[in-house]
N, C-alpha and C positions, 0 to 999 in steps of 0.2 A: 496708830496703835495705842496711844495713850488713852484715847476715848474708849476703846474696847476694854482695856484693862480697868478703867474707872467704872464702866457699866457693870462688869462682872463682879466688882467688889461691893456694889450696892445690894442692900437687902431687897427682896421682892417688893416690899411696900414702897421702896424708894425708886425702883427701876421704872423709868418711863415706858419702856416697851411692855412690861408686865401690866402697868396701869392701862395702857392702850388695849391690851388683851382683855383685861377685866371689863372695860367699858364696852368693847365689842361683844364679849361673851354675854354680858347681861342684856345688852340691847337686842342681840339676835336671838335671845331666849324669849324675852318678854314681848317684843313687837310681833313676831309671827303668831304667838299664842293669842295675844289680844286681837290682832286682825282676824285670825281664824275664828275666834269666838264671835266676833262681830258679824261674820258671814251669816250667823244664825239670827242675829237681832237687827242688823242694819242701823245701829245707833250712830255710828260715825259718818256713814255715807251709804247711799244705795249702790252697792258693789256691782250689781248687775249691769249698770250703765257702761261699765268699762269693758264688757265682753264684746269683741268685734263681731259684726254681723255674720261674717263667714263662719265663725265659731258657733254662733247661735243656730245657723242652718245645719251644722253637723250634729250638734248635741241635742237640739230640740228644746228641752226644758231647762232654761237658764237657772231658775231657782234651785232645782235639784243639783245642777252642776256646781253652783256656788256653795251649797252645803258640803259637797265633796271637796271643793277647794278649801273650805274652812277646816275640814278634818285633816287634809294634807298639811296645812299651815300649822295647826296645833302639833301634829306629829313632828314637823320640821323643827319647831321651837323646842320641843322636848328632846329631840336628837341633839340640838346644839347645847342644851343644858347638860346632858349627860355624856355626850361624845362630840365635843365641839370640833375635833379634828376632822370628823367625817360629816357631821351635821352642817357645818358651814359650807361645804361643797354642795350639799343637797339644797340648801337655801340659795346658793349662787345659781345653780341650775334652774331652780324654781323661778328666780328673778329673771333669768334669761328667757324663760317661757312667757312671763308676764310682759317683758319688754317687746318680744316678738309680737304678741297680741296687740299691744298698744301702738306699735309702729305700723301695723296693718289697718289701723282704725284712726282716720283723720281727726285731729282735735285733741289728742292726748300725748303729743310729743314731749311736752314739758314733764309729764309724769314718767314717761319712758326714760327721759334723761335723768330724773331723780332716781329712778330704780336702777339705772346703770351705775350711779354713784354708790347705791346700796350694794350692788353686785360686787363692786371693787372692794368695799368694806368687808363683805362676807369672805372674799378671797383673802384679804389681809388677816381676818380672824383665823381662817384655815391655816395660813402659814405660821402665824404666831402660836397656834395651838400645838404645832410640832415641838416648840420649845417649852411650853408651859403646861402640857398635859401628858398623861400616859396614853398609849395606844389603846 
């Protein structure tokens, strides 16, 4: 109980949970927007190589699909920026889809594991947003 009382007496700037919220909020705003923009330029990586063959068979044109992915990621980042309580869940669901794609395509299990860590962080942001944002 002493820890809880001490935490509540801290200003937001001193509150470690609020600091964690801010780190996650900024990170899950900036990263999806940057990754989404890069889907149009492929400066960081050739994103199309991560699309599982079965997905390619369904969608046909991978380049157009990745442009759509870029738009979704930019919108997700903006959602997190303005409505983190809901946007974080959207990002978590998006990451779940990415993980599923990667697990069905041999050779990218390490990236799927990394994205699972990001999914957990997005869920943490969603939970922290309950305390630090308005609905």
